[in-house]
N, C-alpha and C positions, 0 to 999 in steps of 0.2 A: 504493500500499500504506499503511495506517495504521501509526503508530509501535507501536501495540499488536501488530498482526500481525507487523511486522518483529522486534519484541523477541521474540515467541514462536518465530519461525523461528531466530533467532539462538540461543535456548536449546536447540533441537534440535541445531544444528551443534556447539554447545559440548559438549552431552553425549556426542556421538559422539567428539569428541576427548579428552574427559576419561576416558571409560571405557576407551578404547584406551590411554591413558596409564598407567592403573592396572596394566594387564596387563604392560606393558613394565617398569614399576617393580618389580613382584612378581618377574618373571623376572630382573631385573638385581640384585635384592637378596639372592637366595638364595646362601647360602655366604659372605656378607660379615660383617663384625665386627657385634656386637650394636649395635642403635640405643638407646642409653641417654643420659640427661641427665648421667650421671657422666663419660662420655667423648664428648662430641658431636663434637669434631673427628676423632677416630679414626673415628667412625661415618660422618661426612660424607666424609671421605677415601676410605673403602671404597666408599661409593655412587658417588662422582664417578669412581672407576677403572672402573666398569662402563659400557661404551657402551650396553648396552641400557637401563640405568638413566637415562643422560643423555638418551638418545632420548625415554624416557617422560617425562622432567622437561621437555624442550622442548615435547613436545606438550601436556603438561598446562599450561604457561604459556600457550601459544596458546589452548587451550580456555578457560582462566581469563579471558584477555582479552576473548574473544568473550561469555563469561558476564556480565562486568562491562557490556559493551554492551547485552546483553539487559536487565540490570537497570535501566539508564537509561531504557529505553523501555517497560517493562511492570511490573506489580505483582510483588512478591517471590514471593507464593504461587503465581501463574500461572507464572512463570519457572521456579520449582523443580519444579512439576509437570511441565512440558514437558522440562525437563532429565532427570527421571526417565524420561519417556516416550522419551527418545532411545534407550534400550536396545532399543526395538522396531526401530530402524533398524541398531543395532550388531550385534545377535544374528544376524540372518539373513547379514549380510556375513562375521561371523566363522565361521559355520557353513560357508559355501562355501569360505572360504579354508582352513579346517582340514579339510575334507571330512568334517565331523562332522554328520550330519542332526540337525536340531532334533527334540526329543522332543515327544510329544502335549501335555505339560504346558506346554512352552515356547511351542508354537504357539498354545496357548489364551491364554497370558499376553500374547503379542504382540497377538492379536485383542482382549483386554480393554483393553490400553493404547491401541490405535487408537480404540476405542469411547470410552473414557474422555477422551481428547483432544479428540474430536469434541464430546462433552458439555461440556467446559470452554470450547471455542471458541464454543459456541453462547450468544448473548447475554452474552458476557464484556465487562466494563467496565474501563477503566483505572484508575478511582478517582482520588484526589487527585494532582495533578500533581508535587508535591514533598512526598509524605507521609513525615515524619519523626517517630519516636515521641517523645512528650513524655518528659521525664526520669523521671517517675514510672512510666510504663508500661515504659520501657526497663529500669529497675532491677528492676521486679517480674517482668519475663519473663527477663532475662539472668542474674540472680543465682541463681535456681534452677536454670537450665541449667548454669551454671559449677559449682555444687556437685555436681550429678549427674555431670558429667564428671569431676571430681576423684575423687569416690567410686568410679567404674567404673575410672579409671586406677590406683587403689590396690589394687584387688582382686587376690588371689593365688590360686593352685590351678590346677586343670586347665582351668578356663574363662577363664584370664587373657588369652589371645589373642582371645577373643571380647569380653571386657569392654573391651580396649584398642581394638578396632574400633568398638565402640559409642561409647566415650569421644572417639575421633577424629571420628566423625560428629556427635556433639553439638557439639563445637567448631567443625567446618566449618560447621553450621548457624548458630552464632553469627557466624562470619565472614562467611557470606552476609548476615546481618541488617546487620552493620557495614558491609559493601560497599554494600548498598542505600541506607543512610543517607548514605554519602559520595557517592554519585551525585547526591543532591540538591543538593550544594554547587555543582555546575556550573550549577544554575539559582537559585543565591542562596538556598537554603532553610536553610543552616546558617552559624552564626557561627564565628570562629576557635577558640574555646574547644571548641565542639561537634565541630569537624573534628579537632582534636587528640585528644579523648577517643575518638571512634569510630576514629581510625587506631590509637590504642593497643589498643583492643579487637580490632581486626582483626588486627594484628601478633600479639598474645599468643595469641589463638585459633588463628590459623593456624600458628604455631610449635608450640604444644601438640598441635594436630590431626596435624601432620606427624610428630612424634614418636611419638605413640600409634599411628597407622595403620602407620607403616613397622616399628615393633616387633611389632605384632600380625601383620603379614605374615610376619615372621621366625619367630614363635613357633608359628604354627598353620596349618592349611590355608587356602588363599585364599577358598574359597567363603564360610564363615560370617564371616570377617573382614571381606570386601568387602561382603557382605550386610548385616551390621549397621552398618557404616559408612554405607553408603547410606541404609538405612531411617532411622536416626537423623538424617542430614543433611536427608533430605527432611521427616521430621516436624517437626524444630525449625525448619527455614526456612519451611515453609508455615505452622506455627503462629505464627511471628514476624510473617509477612506479615498474617495475619487478626487477631492479638491485639494485637501492638504497633504495627503500621504502619496498621491499619485498612483493609486490602485488602477491597473488596466481595465477597461471595460471588456476588451476582447482582443484577440491577436489581429483580427481583420475588421473592416467597417461593418459588414453585415453582423458579424458577431457582437460587435459593440452595440449596435442598434437592438439586437435580440436581448442582450443582457440588460439594457436600460429599460425595455419593456418589462422583463422578468422582474426587475427590482420593484417597479411601479405595481405589478401584480401581487408581489409577496405583501407589500405594506398594505394595500386595499384589502387583501384577503384576511390578513391578520386582524384588521379592524372589524371585519364582518364576524369574527369568532368570539368577540367579547362577551355576548349573552351567555355562552356556555360558561365562561370563567365566573360570571356573577351568580349563576345557579350553583356552582360549585362552592362559591363562597358562602352560600347558605341563605342568600336573600332574594334569589330570582324569583321564587313562587310568590313571596310576600309582596314583592314590588309590582309583580303583574297584576295581583289582586287589587292592590291599592290603585294602581293605574286604571284599572277597569272602572273602580267605583268613584274615582275622583279625577283630578285634571293632571296629576303627576306624570311626566314623560318617562318613557323607557328609552334609554339610549343604547348605543352599542359601540364596541371597540375591543382591543385585545392587550396583552401584556408580554415583557422579556427582560426582567432584570433580577 
């Protein structure tokens, strides 16, 4: 097996673990103290008191470690696309465990993901062995993303939970880019100063993403929060791979076009699978009943962190 194929396989496994961890975290955080930067220790104590949340944390850390291993073997853009595609594996398993049949829309989304990943695997190339963005490219890409995340996190009003989910996704995408840069250190691609800089970016982005995502899960229904988090993570990480890290879209122009279409299909299909995640989190049925009796919307999306 080539390093590229191994990295993409690890990305799928990481996605299954990470998506399962989101559901456990959501179930474990409900009813706990608000997650806020004003009282971080109180919030952390409340989360740590939940066995479900701790189980989700452990599974998430395992998934993250596998994701890092995938990033060390394959381009960031491809790893992120296959991580999003992991929903095609997680959704049927969740449907069987929960005894909740997949909808026609979800079955179509799984089929689209399977086709899109096949397209991405066709003629995929690994790109530079130790691709690290130059300082100018990194700043030009990461600074606008950080500004966008801060703007979303500061939003108020009825869509605050959605904005927090999106902000968390942008920051997780930045964290993925920083992780990819750090994996190059093992091959001698980075100096000590660069390692320190990317480590700081990773820590700050991950901490900010954690706060935004956990607070968003507490404030709003799981479906749109997880959906927006996942979509933003996928878009930012794939764009970082292509723009900042120079990941090749394909060896030829037709392959490049084919892969570009496949990236779009993966992100869109992952969004369509979010309702299954909400059911696995334990509130899908209750939210549907509430929506039918009142005016509360039922939104949709997906997750990979």
